[in-house]
N, C-alpha and C positions, 0 to 999 in steps of 0.2 A: 240846248245843251250841247257842248262840245266834248269831245274826247281828247284828254290832255296827258301827255306824258312828261313827267318831271324828271329830269336828271340832276343828281346831287339833292335827292329828296330827303336825305337824313340830315342836313345841316340846318343851322338856325333860320336861315332865308327859306329852305327848301320845305321844312317842316310846316312853317306857317302858310306858304303858298299852296300846298296840298290840302290843309284845313280849309283855307279860304276858298279854294276851288270846289271842294266838296260841299261847302256851306252854300255856294251858288248853284248847285245841283249839276256840276259837270262830272262826268265819268274820268277818273284819274288813274293813272300807272304810275306808281313811285318807283324810280329806278335808283338803286344804291349798289355798291360794290358787295356787301355781305348783308343780305336781308336778314339773317339771324340776329343782327346787332340792333335792329330797329323795331319799333312797334308802332304800326299805324292803324287807323280805324278799319274795321272789318269790311267796310264798303269801298276800300282802296286795293287795287291790284298791286302787288309788289313784285318786282323783277330785278334779277341781278344784271348788271351791265358794266361796260367799261366805255366811257364817254369818249376815249381816245381811239377807239377801235370802230370803224365804220360799219363793219359786219354786225357787231354788237348794237350799235345804234340803230341800224335798219331793222334789226329783229325787235327791239323794244318798241320802236316808233310805229310799226306796221298797225294800220287801222286807227291812228290818231290824226286828229285834225290840227292840233297845235303842240309843238315842243316848248318846254321851258328848261333853260340851263341855268342852274345856280351851283355850279361845281366848285370844289376847291381841293387841292392837294398841298400838304405842307412838306412832304417828303421827296418831292422832285422840284427841278428848277421851274419857276413860274412862266418864264418865257417859252420853255419847251411845252410845258403842260397845256397852256391856255391855246396856244398855236396848234397843237396837235388836236386838241379838243374841238376847235372851231373847224378844222378839216374834216375831222371824222363826222361831225354833226351835219356840215354841208353835203358830204357824200352820202351818209348813211340816211339823212332824212328825204333826199331826193330819192333815193331807191325805195323808201317806205312809202313815198307818195304824201308825205307830210310837208306842207307848203308853207308853214309859218313857224318861225323861232323867235322866241323872247328870252333874252340873256340878262342876267343880273350882272352888272360891271361893277365899277368903283369909282367914287367921287373924285379921286385924284387925277382921272382923265378929263375933268371939267376944266374949263377955262377961267381964269381970273382977269384976263385981258385978251383981246383978240390974238389968237395963236399961241398964247401962253397958258399952259396947263398947270395945275396945281402941283403936279409932280416935278415941274420944271423950276421950281423956285429954289433959290441957292441953298436955302437952310432945310429943305426937304429931307427927311431922315433917310439915310442911306439904306437902312435895313428894309425899309418900305418901298424904295425905289424900284428894286428888282421885281417884287409882287406887282407894282402898278405897271412896269414895262411889259409883264407877263399879259396882263388884260389888254395892253395897247396892242400886242403882238396878235392876240386873239381876234381884236377888233379889225386889224388891218386884213386878216384871212377872210372875215366876213364882208368886208367892203370889196374884196376881189372876186366874191362868188356871186351866184345869180338868185339865191334864196331870198325870200322876203323875211327881213329880220329887224328886231329893233333891240338895242342894248340899253337898259335902263341904268343911269348912274345916280345913286343916293347921295346925300351931301357928304363931303368928305370928313366925316367925324365918326367917332365910334357909335354905331347905331345901338338904340335902345333894344334890350333883350326881353322887355316885358310885353304885355298884350294890349297896352294902353294905344289908342288910335286917335289922331288928330281929327279926322273926318273931312277935312278939306285938303284938297292937293294941288299943286301945280305940276304939269308935265311938259317939258319941250325946251329946246334951245340946248346949247353947250356950255353955257356960263353956270358958275356956282349960284344957287339960288339962295337968297337972304334968308334969315330967320327960321332955320332949319335945325337947329339944336334940339335933341331929343327925339328926333326922327327915329322911328323903330322898325325892326323886322316886320311887325306886323302891319306897319303903315306901307312897307314896300310891298308885302303881300296883296294888299289892297289895289294897289296902282297896277301891279302885273296883272292879276286876275280880272281887274277891270278892262284891261287892254285884250284879254281873249275876247269878251263878249262885245266889246265896243272899240274896235281898232281905230286908232287915231294917229299912228306914227308907221313909218315904213323905211327900212333900209338906213337907219340913223342912230346915232348916240344921242340920247335925251336925258337932260337933267330931271330929277324927282324931288319933291320937297313939299313943304307946307304951303298953303295958299295965303296964310295970315288970317 
């Protein structure tokens, strides 16, 4: 059993990651900006926190083995937000003694050809490009740090919001995985929580999807 702190626990991915971790017997702390807006199971510790503030991260993460970040903000520039969050996580987790970080990334960082990311396509929507570049900025901060981290990139499609699960998954590489239409937030939660108990990746961006 691991002690897990989940930043961004109130979002679509975060809620499912919290539930999946609890189902696997982990002790979970759910960190959100406003605890009053969320309803978590009674056995989940809920804490208010700011993922862009290293002091707040350190306080929330103290005593935990693994941190998971699945944060999102729509009211600030994504490039500023994700880079700031990554810097605060690196600093705060180090101070807290939490040695591993799992991050939910975005599929547009994956490659369609060597060195060519999904977001580099000429017809990639401009409104989505800034959000993707935000995740890319966060990734660059993590790569420059010393913490043991993994960023999971689900398929570059709209993820299913239901509870259906495929049951078989592929993890690894930086290329878009085929046959991943219908991949859901519940599937993503399975992959992330499985990495808590059975680490298979380190300091890398990795694609996740169905194994077929």
